[in-house]
Structure formats: structure tokens, C-alpha cells
C-alpha positions in Angstrom: 24.5 0.0 -14.0 25.7 -3.4 -12.7 29.1 -4.8 -13.9 29.6 -8.6 -13.2 27.1 -8.6 -10.4 28.7 -5.5 -8.7 27.6 -1.9 -8.6 29.7 0.8 -10.0 30.9 3.3 -7.3 28.1 5.8 -6.7 28.4 9.1 -8.7 27.1 12.4 -7.6 23.5 13.0 -9.0 20.8 15.6 -8.5 18.0 15.2 -5.8 15.7 12.2 -6.4 12.7 13.2 -8.6 9.4 11.6 -7.7 9.2 10.9 -11.5 11.7 8.2 -11.0 9.3 6.1 -9.0 6.5 6.9 -11.5 8.6 5.7 -14.4 9.5 2.4 -12.5 5.8 1.7 -12.1 5.0 2.9 -15.8 7.6 0.3 -16.9 6.0 -2.4 -15.0 2.4 -1.5 -15.9 0.1 -4.5 -15.9 2.9 -6.7 -14.7 2.9 -4.8 -11.3 -0.9 -5.2 -10.9 -0.6 -9.0 -11.6 2.3 -9.4 -9.2 0.8 -7.2 -6.4 -2.8 -8.1 -6.7 -3.0 -11.5 -8.4 -6.0 -12.3 -10.6 -8.3 -9.2 -10.4 -11.1 -11.1 -12.0 -11.4 -12.5 -8.5 -10.9 -9.4 -6.4 -11.9 -11.1 -3.2 -9.8 -14.3 -3.8 -6.6 -12.5 -2.9 -4.4 -14.6 -5.2 -1.3 -12.7 -5.1 2.0 -13.7 -3.4 1.2 -11.2 -0.6 -2.4 -12.5 -0.2 -2.0 -13.1 3.6 -1.2 -9.3 4.1 -4.0 -8.4 1.9 -6.4 -10.5 3.7 -5.4 -8.9 7.1 -5.9 -5.5 5.6 -9.2 -6.3 4.1 -10.5 -7.9 7.3 -10.0 -4.5 9.1 -11.3 -2.5 6.2 -14.4 -4.6 5.9 -15.1 -4.4 9.6 -15.2 -0.7 9.4 -17.8 -0.8 6.5 -19.9 -3.3 8.2 -19.8 -1.2 11.4 -20.9 2.0 9.5 -23.7 0.1 7.8 -24.8 -1.2 11.2 -25.1 2.4 12.5 -27.5 3.1 9.6 -25.0 5.1 7.5 -25.9 5.2 3.8 -23.2 7.2 2.4 -19.4 6.6 2.7 -16.3 8.4 1.3 -12.9 6.9 0.5 -9.6 8.5 -0.3 -6.7 6.3 -1.6 -3.5 8.1 -1.6 -1.2 6.3 -4.1 -3.9 4.2 -5.4 -1.8 2.2 -7.8 -4.1 0.1 -10.1 -7.0 0.9 -8.0 -7.7 -2.7 -6.7 -8.4 -1.6 -3.1 -11.0 1.1 -4.4 -12.6 -1.6 -6.5 -13.1 -3.9 -3.5 -14.5 -1.1 -1.3 -16.9 0.1 -4.0 -18.3 -3.4 -4.5 -18.5 -4.2 -0.8 -20.1 -0.9 0.1 -22.7 -1.5 -2.6 -23.5 -4.9 -1.3 -23.8 -3.5 2.3 -26.5 -1.2 1.2 -24.6 2.2 0.9 -26.5 4.3 -1.7 -23.9 7.0 -2.0 -20.2 6.0 -2.4 -17.5 8.8 -3.1 -14.3 7.1 -4.1 -11.2 9.3 -4.9 -7.7 7.9 -5.7 -4.6 9.4 -7.2 -1.2 8.1 -8.1 2.0 9.4 -9.5 2.2 7.0 -12.3 0.0 7.5 -15.5 0.2 3.7 -16.3 -1.3 3.1 -12.7 -4.0 5.7 -13.2 -5.0 4.1 -16.5 -5.5 0.8 -14.8 -7.3 2.4 -11.8 -9.8 4.2 -14.1 -10.7 1.0 -16.1 -10.9 -1.1 -12.8 -13.0 1.4 -10.7 -15.2 2.3 -13.5 -15.9 -1.4 -14.0 -16.6 -1.8 -10.2 -18.9 1.2 -10.3 -20.9 -0.1 -13.3 -22.0 -3.1 -11.2 -24.0 -0.7 -8.9 -26.9 1.6 -9.7 -26.3 4.7 -11.9 -25.3 7.6 -9.8 -24.5 5.4 -6.7 -20.7 5.9 -7.0 -19.1 9.3 -7.3 -15.6 8.5 -8.7 -12.6 10.7 -9.1 -9.2 9.1 -10.2 -6.5 11.4 -11.1 -2.8 11.8 -11.6 -1.3 13.4 -8.6 1.8 13.5 -6.2 1.2 12.9 -2.4 3.8 15.6 -1.8 1.5 18.2 -3.6 -2.0 17.0 -4.1 -3.6 16.3 -0.8 -6.0 19.1 -0.8 -9.2 17.5 0.7 -11.2 19.3 3.2 -10.7 18.4 6.8 -12.5 15.1 7.9 -13.8 14.4 4.3 -12.9 10.8 4.0 -14.5 8.1 6.2 -11.7 5.7 5.0 -8.3 7.0 4.2 -5.8 4.6 2.7 -2.0 5.0 2.0 -0.9 1.5 1.4 2.3 -0.5 0.5 5.2 1.4 -1.2 3.8 5.0 -1.2 5.7 6.3 2.0 8.7 4.2 1.0 9.2 6.2 -2.1 8.8 9.7 -0.7 11.6 11.9 0.6 12.0 11.8 4.4 11.6 15.5 4.7 8.0 15.2 3.2 6.8 12.5 5.6 5.9 14.5 8.6 3.6 16.8 6.5 2.0 14.0 4.7 1.4 12.1 8.1 -0.4 15.3 9.4 -2.4 15.6 6.2 -3.6 12.0 6.3 -5.0 12.4 9.7 -6.3 15.8 8.9 -8.6 14.5 6.0 -9.7 11.3 7.8 -13.1 11.4 9.4 -13.1 7.8 10.6 -10.3 5.2 10.1 -6.8 5.7 8.6 -4.8 2.7 7.1 -1.1 3.1 6.4 1.3 0.3 5.4 5.1 0.5 4.9 7.8 -2.0 3.7 9.7 -3.1 6.9 13.4 -2.8 7.3 13.7 -6.5 8.0 11.3 -7.7 5.3 12.4 -10.2 2.5 13.9 -8.5 -0.5 11.6 -6.8 -3.0 12.0 -4.8 -6.2 8.6 -3.3 -5.6 7.3 -3.1 -9.2 7.5 -6.8 -10.1 8.6 -10.3 -8.9 12.3 -10.7 -8.0 12.4 -13.3 -10.9 12.2 -10.3 -13.3 15.5 -8.8 -12.0 18.9 -9.8 -13.0 20.3 -7.9 -10.0 19.3 -5.4 -7.6 20.5 -3.5 -4.5 18.8 -1.5 -1.6 21.2 1.2 -0.5 19.8 2.0 3.0 22.2 4.8 3.6 21.2 6.6 0.5 17.5 5.5 0.6 17.8 4.2 -3.0 17.0 1.2 -5.0 18.9 0.1 -8.1 17.5 -2.7 -10.4 18.8 -4.3 -13.5 15.9 -6.1 -15.2 16.3 -9.2 -17.4 15.3 -7.2 -20.4 18.1 -4.9 -20.0 16.4 -1.9 -18.6 17.8 -0.3 -15.4 15.5 1.3 -12.7 16.6 3.6 -10.0 14.3 5.3 -7.5 13.8 6.2 -3.8 13.3 3.4 -1.3 13.3 4.0 2.5 12.6 1.0 4.6 10.8 1.6 7.9 11.0 0.3 11.4 7.9 0.3 13.6 9.3 3.0 15.7 9.8 5.2 12.7 6.2 4.9 11.7 4.9 5.3 15.3 7.1 8.6 15.7 5.8 9.9 12.3 2.3 9.8 13.4 2.7 10.3 17.2 2.2 14.1 17.0 -1.3 13.6 15.5 -2.6 10.1 16.7 -2.1 9.3 20.5 -2.0 5.5 20.4 -1.9 4.1 16.8 -2.3 0.3 16.4 0.8 -1.1 14.7 0.7 -4.7 13.2 3.3 -6.7 11.3 1.8 -8.2 8.2 3.3 -11.3 7.0 6.0 -12.3 9.3 6.1 -16.0 8.2 3.8 -16.7 5.2 6.2 -15.4 2.6 9.2 -17.1 4.3 7.3 -20.5 4.3 5.7 -20.1 1.0 6.0 -23.2 -1.3 7.5 -23.0 -4.8 5.8 -25.1 -7.4 9.0 -25.5 -9.2 10.4 -27.4 -6.2 8.0 -28.4 -3.5 5.3 -31.1 -3.7 1.9 -29.7 -4.4 0.6 -31.1 -1.1 2.7 -29.0 1.1 0.9 -26.0 -0.1 -2.5 -27.2 1.2 -1.7 -28.9 4.4 -4.6 -27.5 6.7 -2.9 -28.2 10.1 0.2 -26.4 9.0 -1.7 -23.4 7.7 -3.8 -23.1 11.0 -0.7 -23.1 13.1 1.1 -20.7 11.0 -1.9 -18.2 11.1 -1.8 -18.6 14.9 2.0 -17.8 14.9 1.4 -14.8 12.8 -1.3 -13.4 15.2 0.9 -14.1 18.3 3.9 -12.3 16.9 2.5 -9.6 14.7 2.7 -7.0 17.5 5.9 -8.3 19.2 8.6 -5.6 19.1 11.2 -8.4 18.5 9.4 -9.4 15.3 7.4 -6.6 13.9 10.3 -5.0 12.0 10.9 -8.3 10.2 7.3 -8.5 8.7 6.9 -7.9 5.1 5.0 -4.7 5.9 4.0 -2.7 9.0 0.4 -1.5 9.2 -0.8 1.5 11.1 -4.5 1.8 11.9 -5.8 4.7 13.7 -9.4 5.7 14.6 -9.4 9.4 14.1 -12.8 10.7 15.3 -11.6 12.2 18.5 -8.4 13.8 17.0 -8.6 17.4 16.2 -7.7 18.3 12.6 -4.8 20.8 11.8 -5.5 23.2 9.2 -1.8 24.3 8.8 -1.1 25.0 5.1 1.2 22.7 3.5 4.9 23.7 2.7 6.1 20.4 1.4 9.5 19.5 -0.3 9.2 18.5 -3.8 
């Protein structure tokens, strides 16, 4: 609880349960999807506050799909670990169908029942736009600390995006990194919230919080929402060196990129700024060049909204070591 804008002294508590993160996203429900993904009626419009980062991720995902289609591939398999409301799976299903893939296997799981409900609805709608039987869909409730049981090299595209790794216990991360590489046949995409990013409460806009605090020593987020509810869950912020070290035993030279160093910081507010500022083409072009120039700079990358790791896995030998993860 918060008292007059200050937190009470911390009290001893049991180990953080992953159910706390699930509860936070369940509380947010559709509000999280609207906040994170914008208008899902226009999946490829990228209309959320984080649209710049989403476009950068999609540009790379789409390049992999186009490359596979150019090779003559007609089947593709996707695994989304911590799929949230399923928006990324929806985009990939639709795009893969448009590129001529005749067999699309899409699996996603998430710890939040509310997110799974949204993902089921959205991915089924996406699959219904293609031919019957073209999409093999599996959307399930699951915990990344327990449920990554796919065979070796079974996913052409493996995604683990946005807050998933931020919410997991540190001791579970090395095993999950190993597993993500093990199940990936072609391309792995991982993003994490960066240590120097602008504040977030993850599940909704900051406008919905009366107060919040990120405790970086305890890896914990405490939020008081405007409606009186209190949320508390694990939140570990990453530096690029942390992410690189996590995957170094499995991926020799991963590509790390800072996503959204400047766009969120320069975003206009319609309650304050003139509308014309939001659409100035010269400024937008220069800002995009600045993002590209600084996105891999060690002096800037830790201050991006997110850090993305992309790894081409084909030549990496999988590890079949059994999982012994902390829960």
C-alpha cells in the first residue's frame, strides 16, 4: 500500500509467485491489449504507444517469413512464449497465409487466463480468414518456467517478447534461455524492458496508476491503480550485457538492438501539443535516422524502451538436458 505518496517499509513476504504476474494481467484484461497493441482491428497499422518498436520487430519477422517463402517453403511453425493476447501470432498467421504457406502451425501459451481468452479469440479469427485446415492452432494456459516441452528444433520462429523475461525469477532465466534456443529451428526473437527505459507499469498506461514504484534491489513492482486496487509482481529490468550473457552459452554472436530510444521520449501529447507536431515528416525522418544510428551503440542501448535479441539458430547444436527449473 501507498501512504501519502510514499511506500510503507517493506515487510517479509514469501517467495514471489508467478500467479502475481498472472493476476496483474488478468486485472488489466482488454485494457492491456488496447494499451500494448492499439486498435487490433488494424493489426498492421501498429497504432499503440509502442508502435515504433512493434514496427521494428515486425520488419524483422516479416523478412524471415519472406525469406522462407522465397526458398520454396510451404510450411511454417511458430511458438510464442508468453503470447499475451495473441496479437503477434495473429499477424504471423495472416501474413504467412498471404505469402502462400499452406501449413501454418502456431502455438502460444501464457500464464494469464484473461490473456489466453483474448488470444484464443484473436487467433481463431485470424485462422478463419484462411482455408480450412491451413492453420494448426494451439493456445494454452502455461508457465514459461514449466511448460516449454516442445521437441528440439520444432519452431521456425520462436518469440519471447516484451515483459515475459522481466517477470521471471532470475534463477529461472538461464534454463529458459537454453530452452528457447533448443526449440528454435531458424530464428529466435527475444525482447526485454531495459534498465534505462521510461517508467512503465507493464499492464496499462501510467495514467491508470495513482502511484507506483520499481524496486530494483528486490526486482519488484508495486502499483496503486486509480480504482483503488493494488498490484505487486516481479519486475527485473535488463541491461544489454545481462541479455547477452544469458544467451552467450548457446548463441555465439546474437544481434542486440535498442528499440525506441527516442520516439516515446519525443511523443506528442494531444492534450498539450499542437496536432501538426505529430505529423511533421522532416522531424519523423530525422528521428528514424537517429534511432537507427544509436540503436546498437553501447552508450544508448540500455536506455531504449526495450532491448531485442535476434539470433539465427540453424548452426547451433541443441541441448537435450532435462529441465530443472525453479518455480
